[in-house]
N, C-alpha and C positions, 0 to 999 in steps of 0.2 A: 524352953530350951535349956539343956544342961550346959555346963561349962565347956564341954567338948564340941558343942554345936550340933549334937545329934539328938535324936528323939529318945535315946536310951539314957537311963540314969546310971552312968558309969564314969569312973575316973579315966583320965588319959591312959594310965597304966592298964586298967581293966580292958579298955577299948583295944589297946595294942595286943594284949593277950588274946582277946577274942578274935581279932583280925588274923593274928598269926595262926591260931587254931584252924580258922577257916582256910587259910592258905595251905596249911599242911594237909588238910582233908582233900583239897583240890589236887594237890600234888600226888597224893596216894592214888587217886582215881587215874590220873594221867600216867603215873608210873607203871600201872598195869598195862595200859595201852602201849607205852614205849617198850616195855619188856616183851610184849607179844609181837610187836613189829620186829624188834631186834632178833628174837628167837626165830621167827618165820624167815627172816632174811639170812640168818646164819646157817640155816639148814639147806638152803638152795644149792650151794656149790657141791653138795653131796648127792644131788639128784642127777640122773643120767642125762636129761635134756639140757642141763646147765651148760655143758660143753658145746652145745649147738648154738649158743647165743652169738649174735654178731657183735660188732664193735659198739653199736648203739646200746644194745642190751646189757653188755658188760659194763659200759660206762654208767648207764642208769642204775644198775645194780650197785656198783661201788658208791655212787652218789647217795643212794638210799641207805647203805650201810653207814656212811659218814653221818647222814642226818640222824639215824637211829642212835649212834654213839653220842653225838652232840646233845640230842634230846635227853638221853639217859644221864649224861653228865650234868646237864642243867637241873634236872630233877633232884639229883643228890647235892648240888651246889647249895640250894636253899637250906637243906638240913645241915650240911657241913658248916655253913656260915652261922647258923643258929647255935650249933655246938661250940664253935670258937668264941662266940660273943655272949653266951649266956652269963648273966650276972654282971655285965658291964654297963648296964643301964642305957643300952642303945636299941631297945626293942623297936622304937619307931623307925629307925633306919633299917633294921632287919625286915620289918614289914614292908617298907618301900622297895627294898631289893627283892623281897619275896613276890610282891605284885608284879614287878618287871619280869622276874623269872617265870611266873605263871603265864603271863601274856606271851612270852617268847616260846615257852613249851607248847602252848596251844597252837601258835603259828607253825612251829616246826612239825608238830604232829599232823597238822592239816596238809602241809607240803608233802610230808611222808605218805599220807593217805593218797594224795593225788598221784604221787610217783609210783606207789605200789599198784594203783589202778592202771596207770599207763603200762607198767612193766608186765602185769598179768595179762592184760588184753593184747599187748604186743606178742606175748609168747603163745597165747591160746588162739587168737583170731588173726589179726594183722596190725600193721602200724597205723593205718587209717582209723580202724576201730579203737586202737589204743588212744590216739589223740582225741577222738570224739568222747570216749569214756572218761578220759582225764579232764576234758573240758566240762563235762556234766558234773563230775565229782567236785571240781573247783567251784562251779556256780553254786551247787548245793551247800558246800562248806562255807562259802562267803555268806550265803543267805542265813545259815544256821549260826555261824560264829561271829558275824559282824552285823548284819542287818537286823536280825531278831533281837539281840541284846540292845541295840541302839533304839529300836522301836519301843521296847519295854522300858528303857530309861526315859524316853520322852513321855511315855504315858504316866510315869510315876511322878 
């Protein structure tokens, strides 16, 4: 074992740099998803059928826009934090905050995906189909984002 308690031969500073690079790469991937969701949502009011939405549809839409904005803000928070703290020898804290941000962004993206599923099915089919599709999306996302990583962790 190395002094950091890991199987790699790296100093604590090298480990923090590696972990931060990993976090940035994860955020880059999620940023694309967040931007696509936000872009999709922001075009909807300009569609002719948007004005036909009932109170539920409009509320869900506004909630999804708020989620997309919060998710995008969180993605850039990690980068802004890093920029403000570069050279101050607090990389370990930046990595801790970055990990929390990544977990939160994943959760918000999942909630947004479920919401978009409900929104689209409600608009295209009906409310019952929307809730069913949203439930299926929720189950699939929990399996992929929670159960699978936990099983892999236990195997390791």
